[in-house]
C-alpha positions in Angstrom: -164.6 108.4 -100.6 -165.1 108.8 -104.3 -165.0 105.7 -106.9 -161.9 106.6 -108.2 -160.5 106.1 -104.1 -161.2 102.7 -104.8 -157.9 102.1 -107.5 -155.4 99.6 -106.4 -157.6 98.4 -103.3 -157.8 94.5 -102.8 -161.3 94.1 -102.5 -162.3 90.4 -101.9 -165.8 89.7 -102.7 -167.8 87.1 -101.1 -170.4 85.2 -102.8 -172.6 82.9 -101.3 -175.6 80.3 -102.6 -178.5 82.5 -103.5 -180.5 83.7 -106.4 -179.6 87.5 -106.2 -175.5 85.4 -106.9 -176.2 86.6 -110.4 -176.3 90.4 -109.4 -172.9 90.1 -108.0 -171.4 89.9 -111.5 -172.6 93.9 -111.6 -171.1 94.6 -108.5 -167.7 93.1 -109.7 -167.6 94.8 -113.0 -168.3 98.0 -111.2 -165.9 97.7 -108.7 -163.1 97.1 -111.7 -164.6 99.8 -113.4 -163.2 101.9 -110.2 -159.5 100.4 -111.0 -160.0 98.1 -107.6 -158.6 94.8 -107.8 -161.2 91.9 -107.0 -161.1 88.5 -106.4 -164.0 86.6 -106.0 -164.6 83.7 -103.4 -167.7 81.7 -103.8 -169.0 79.4 -101.4 -169.8 76.0 -102.6 -173.5 76.6 -102.9 -172.9 79.7 -104.8 -171.1 77.7 -108.0 -174.7 76.4 -108.2 -176.3 79.3 -109.1 -173.6 81.1 -111.2 -170.3 79.5 -112.9 -167.3 80.7 -111.3 -166.1 81.5 -115.0 -168.7 84.4 -115.1 -166.4 85.9 -112.0 -163.6 84.7 -113.5 -164.2 87.0 -116.7 -165.6 90.3 -115.2 -162.5 90.3 -112.0 -159.8 89.2 -114.6 -158.9 86.7 -111.9 -159.5 83.2 -110.9 -162.2 82.5 -108.8 -161.4 80.9 -105.2 -163.8 78.0 -104.3 -163.1 74.9 -103.0 -160.4 74.6 -99.7 -158.7 71.6 -101.4 -157.5 73.0 -104.6 -154.3 73.1 -105.7 -153.3 77.0 -106.2 -151.7 77.8 -109.3 -148.8 78.7 -107.1 -148.0 77.2 -103.5 -149.4 79.4 -100.7 -151.9 78.6 -98.5 -154.7 80.9 -100.2 -157.2 81.8 -97.9 -154.5 83.0 -95.4 -152.9 84.9 -98.6 -156.7 86.0 -99.8 -157.0 87.2 -95.9 -153.9 89.2 -96.1 -154.1 90.8 -99.3 -157.8 92.3 -98.7 -158.5 95.9 -97.9 -162.0 95.1 -97.4 -163.9 91.7 -97.4 -167.6 92.4 -98.9 -170.1 89.5 -99.1 -172.8 90.3 -101.6 -175.3 88.5 -101.3 -175.1 86.7 -97.8 -177.5 83.9 -97.4 -178.9 83.2 -94.0 -176.4 80.3 -93.9 -173.3 81.9 -94.3 -174.9 84.9 -91.5 -175.2 81.7 -89.1 -171.9 80.5 -89.8 -170.1 83.5 -89.7 -171.9 84.9 -86.2 -171.0 81.6 -84.8 -167.2 81.7 -86.4 -167.2 78.6 -88.0 -164.6 78.3 -91.0 -165.9 75.5 -92.8 -165.2 76.9 -96.6 -162.8 79.2 -98.0 -165.3 82.1 -97.7 -166.1 81.9 -93.9 -162.1 80.8 -93.3 -161.1 84.1 -95.2 -163.5 86.4 -93.2 -162.3 84.5 -89.8 -158.4 85.2 -91.1 -158.5 88.7 -91.9 -158.1 92.1 -90.2 -159.5 93.6 -93.4 -163.3 95.1 -92.7 -166.1 93.2 -93.6 -169.0 94.4 -95.3 -171.9 92.3 -95.4 -174.9 92.3 -97.8 -177.6 90.1 -97.1 -180.7 88.8 -99.2 -183.1 86.1 -98.4 -186.5 85.4 -98.0 -188.4 87.6 -96.1 -189.5 85.2 -93.7 -186.0 83.8 -93.4 -184.8 87.1 -92.6 -187.2 88.0 -89.6 -186.7 84.8 -87.8 -185.4 85.3 -84.5 -182.1 83.5 -85.5 -181.3 85.5 -88.1 -182.3 88.5 -86.2 -179.9 87.2 -83.6 -177.1 86.3 -85.5 -177.2 89.6 -87.7 -177.0 91.7 -84.5 -173.9 89.3 -83.1 -172.1 89.8 -86.1 -172.6 93.7 -85.3 -171.7 93.3 -82.0 -168.3 91.8 -83.9 -167.9 94.6 -85.5 -169.0 93.3 -88.9 -170.9 96.0 -91.0 -174.2 94.5 -91.8 -176.3 96.4 -94.7 -180.4 96.8 -94.2 -181.9 94.5 -96.9 -184.4 96.2 -99.8 -188.0 95.7 -99.6 -189.5 95.1 -102.9 -190.9 91.6 -104.8 -188.6 88.8 -104.2 -187.4 86.1 -106.4 -189.6 83.4 -104.3 -193.0 85.4 -105.0 -192.8 86.8 -101.7 -193.2 90.9 -101.0 -191.2 92.0 -98.0 -187.9 92.7 -97.1 -184.6 90.5 -98.0 -183.5 92.1 -101.6 -179.8 92.4 -102.2 -179.1 96.3 -101.6 -178.7 98.1 -104.9 -175.1 98.0 -106.3 -174.3 101.3 -105.8 -175.6 101.6 -102.1 -173.4 98.3 -101.7 -170.1 100.5 -103.6 -171.1 103.6 -101.0 -171.5 101.6 -98.1 -167.6 100.0 -99.5 -166.4 103.3 -99.9 -167.3 104.6 -96.9 -166.0 101.8 -94.5 -162.5 102.1 -96.4 -163.0 106.3 -96.0 -162.8 105.6 -92.4 -160.8 102.8 -92.2 -157.6 104.5 -89.7 -159.4 108.7 -90.0 -158.6 108.8 -86.1 -155.1 107.5 -85.9 -153.1 109.6 -83.2 -155.9 110.7 -81.5 -156.8 109.6 -77.9 -160.9 109.2 -77.2 -162.1 108.7 -73.6 -166.0 107.0 -73.4 -168.1 107.0 -71.0 -170.3 104.2 -71.0 -173.2 102.1 -68.8 -175.2 102.9 -65.8 -174.2 103.8 -62.7 -175.3 102.3 -59.3 -176.2 104.4 -55.9 -176.5 102.5 -53.2 -179.4 102.3 -50.4 -178.2 99.5 -48.8 -175.7 97.0 -48.7 -178.5 95.2 -51.3 -180.5 98.1 -53.6 -179.2 101.1 -55.2 -180.5 103.3 -58.0 -180.1 102.8 -61.4 -181.3 102.9 -64.8 -181.8 99.9 -67.8 -178.4 101.6 -69.8 -176.2 98.0 -70.7 -173.7 100.1 -71.9 -173.9 98.7 -75.6 -174.1 102.4 -77.4 -170.5 103.2 -75.7 -168.6 99.9 -76.1 -170.1 100.7 -79.9 -168.2 103.5 -79.8 -164.9 102.4 -78.3 -164.9 99.0 -81.1 -165.4 101.7 -83.9 -162.4 104.3 -82.2 -160.1 101.8 -82.2 -160.8 100.0 -85.6 -160.7 103.5 -86.9 -157.2 103.9 -85.3 -157.9 105.7 -82.0 -156.4 105.0 -78.6 -159.3 104.5 -76.4 -160.3 104.5 -73.0 -163.8 103.1 -71.5 -165.0 104.0 -68.0 -168.0 102.3 -67.9 -170.6 101.1 -65.0 -171.8 97.9 -64.3 -172.5 95.8 -67.1 -172.7 92.4 -68.3 -170.8 92.7 -72.1 -167.2 91.4 -72.6 -164.6 94.4 -72.6 -164.5 95.8 -76.5 -161.8 94.6 -78.4 -158.6 96.9 -78.3 -159.6 99.4 -75.6 -158.6 100.4 -72.0 -161.3 99.5 -69.6 -161.6 101.0 -66.6 -165.0 99.8 -64.2 -166.4 101.7 -62.3 -169.9 101.6 -60.1 -171.0 105.2 -58.7 -171.6 108.2 -60.8 -168.7 109.9 -58.1 -166.3 107.0 -59.1 -167.4 107.4 -62.9 -166.3 111.2 -62.6 -162.9 110.4 -60.4 -161.9 107.8 -63.1 -162.7 110.5 -65.8 -160.8 113.5 -64.1 -157.4 111.3 -63.8 -157.8 110.3 -67.5 -159.1 113.6 -69.2 -155.8 115.5 -69.8 -154.4 113.0 -72.2 -157.7 113.0 -73.9 -158.1 114.4 -77.7 -161.8 113.4 -77.6 -164.2 113.0 -74.7 -167.6 110.5 -75.9 -169.8 111.3 -73.0 -171.9 107.6 -73.9 -173.0 106.7 -70.5 -176.1 107.1 -68.3 -175.2 108.1 -64.9 -177.8 108.3 -62.0 -178.8 112.0 -61.9 -179.7 111.5 -58.5 -178.3 109.6 -55.2 -179.1 108.6 -51.7 -177.8 111.3 -49.0 -176.9 108.7 -46.1 -176.3 104.9 -47.8 -177.0 102.7 -44.9 -174.2 99.9 -44.9 -176.0 97.2 -43.7 -179.3 95.6 -45.8 -182.4 97.3 -44.3 -184.8 94.9 -43.0 -188.2 95.1 -44.7 -190.5 96.0 -41.4 -192.2 99.4 -42.1 -194.8 100.1 -44.6 -193.0 103.1 -46.1 -189.8 104.0 -46.6 -188.6 107.3 -47.5 -185.3 108.7 -49.5 -183.5 111.4 -48.9 -181.5 112.2 -52.9 -179.2 115.1 -53.9 -177.6 115.6 -57.1 -174.8 113.9 -58.9 -172.6 116.0 -60.8 -172.6 116.4 -64.4 -169.8 114.5 -65.6 -169.0 115.9 -69.3 -170.5 119.5 -67.8 -167.2 119.5 -65.4 -165.2 118.1 -68.4 -166.2 121.4 -70.5 -165.2 123.5 -67.5 -161.8 122.7 -68.4 -159.6 124.8 -71.1 -158.2 122.4 -73.4 -159.4 122.4 -77.0 -160.7 119.1 -76.8 -164.0 117.8 -78.9 -166.8 116.9 -76.8 -169.6 114.6 -77.5 -172.6 114.1 -75.6 -175.5 112.0 -75.8 -179.1 112.5 -74.3 -182.6 110.1 -74.0 -185.4 111.8 -73.6 -189.4 111.1 -73.8 -190.6 114.4 -75.3 -189.2 117.7 -76.3 -185.8 115.7 -77.9 -184.6 118.3 -79.7 -185.1 121.2 -77.9 -184.0 119.8 -74.8 -180.7 118.0 -76.6 -180.0 122.3 -77.7 -180.5 123.2 -74.2 -177.7 120.5 -73.3 -175.7 121.2 -76.1 -175.5 124.9 -74.9 -175.2 124.6 -71.2 -172.5 121.8 -71.8 -170.8 123.7 -74.9 -170.5 120.8 -76.7 -169.6 119.7 -80.0 -172.5 117.8 -80.8 -175.2 115.8 -78.8 -177.0 112.6 -80.0 -180.3 113.0 -79.0 -182.7 110.0 -79.2 -186.1 109.5 -78.2 -186.4 106.5 -76.3 -189.8 105.9 -76.3 -189.7 105.0 -80.1 -189.1 101.2 -81.2 -185.9 100.1 -81.6 -184.3 103.2 -79.6 -183.0 103.9 -76.2 -181.8 101.2 -74.2 -181.1 97.6 -73.9 -180.9 96.9 -77.9 -178.8 96.8 -80.3 -180.3 99.7 -82.8 -181.1 103.1 -82.5 -182.6 106.0 -83.8 -181.0 109.2 -82.8 -180.6 113.2 -84.1 -177.3 114.4 -84.3 -178.0 117.7 -82.8 -175.1 120.6 -83.7 -174.0 123.9 -82.5 -174.8 125.9 -85.4 -178.4 124.8 -85.2 -178.7 122.0 -87.7 -180.0 118.7 -87.1 -179.7 115.7 -88.6 -182.1 113.1 -88.3 -180.9 109.4 -88.7 -183.3 106.3 -89.3 -183.0 103.2 -87.8 -179.7 101.7 -87.4 -177.4 99.4 -85.6 -175.4 101.3 -82.6 -172.3 99.9 -84.4 -173.4 102.1 -87.7 -174.5 105.1 -85.6 -171.3 105.2 -83.7 -169.8 105.0 -86.9 -172.0 108.4 -87.4 -170.4 110.0 -84.6 -166.6 109.2 -85.6 -167.2 110.7 -88.8 -168.1 114.0 -87.2 -165.3 113.7 -84.7 -162.8 112.9 -87.8 -164.0 116.2 -89.5 -163.6 118.4 -86.4 -160.5 117.2 -85.5 -158.9 117.2 -89.5 -160.5 121.3 -89.5 -158.8 121.6 -85.7 -155.6 120.5 -87.0 -156.0 122.3 -90.0 -156.0 125.8 -88.1 
């Protein structure tokens, strides 16, 4: 999406209290040069750093700063701004505003607009390195990402407070590039039916014990959230998880690998895209016991048998659907991913090394490699699972467009 694609888009730019607020004037100016309509909303703290007149001048529009100011014409201003926005961009976003948004507070014009809008929200934080690293701030960022907000990473360097480290506002070009990416991806999966498997499975040993793995379903749910926001009809078949059902998706809860396979086979005929993000157990006890096994013997032997490979079963069907797989490895990442890619005849496999910090199970981030049938490998840095979901869906959108064209 080029800068010309911002033409006539209504971008609500939120400016919060911090020394980086002065940089937002350049950002607004760049958006205006790209022919976007810019409406600036400032928090009460932001007006202590930069005068609203500055933003009125560079945006060509009045600045909204006080919830109780009388508008030029009668309207509920925060609702009007929320409805008109094609995107809401908060730059800089202070730690205080991150906390308010994570809690769902609406105590100023900006937070009220964010709570009321259905447009995508891009957040570019800026703050002291220690404030950024604080567990509360990191939890708030994770919470915001889980809610579907697009939270950018701060840049490293010398900060205004004199510290060196992470906390700088991202470069304006990077912010605009992220805005373009989000806007370009807004509804590009419209008309597609996406079937996603998610979470672990549990294979019973007896009435109270089972074989499983540490998967939490976070990756599958991030894919579901992202796909729904991009216009797809989404069905999630998930194993046991403590996560709330993802917004905008039909969710089918199962327990075992056999149950997951049955649920997928019942729904796969209507799917244009199948994404296997689940971590089903590869083996199951041969004869699970209906009652609890008493702890009597010193040793207990279990006989295990292979469970069905769900994505491999789907790939055997003749339909021309898009198939995406995930693989978690501890060594030979790309080689093993390529082997599974070929074996299951996938259009893409997402590989991650679960021994790498920030990757794998039960975390909100991932470090992955996208492995393609033509031999290409795209190494991705540490990013949120929601960001990774959008990267995967970018590939889905491209493949879908190519197949429509042919």
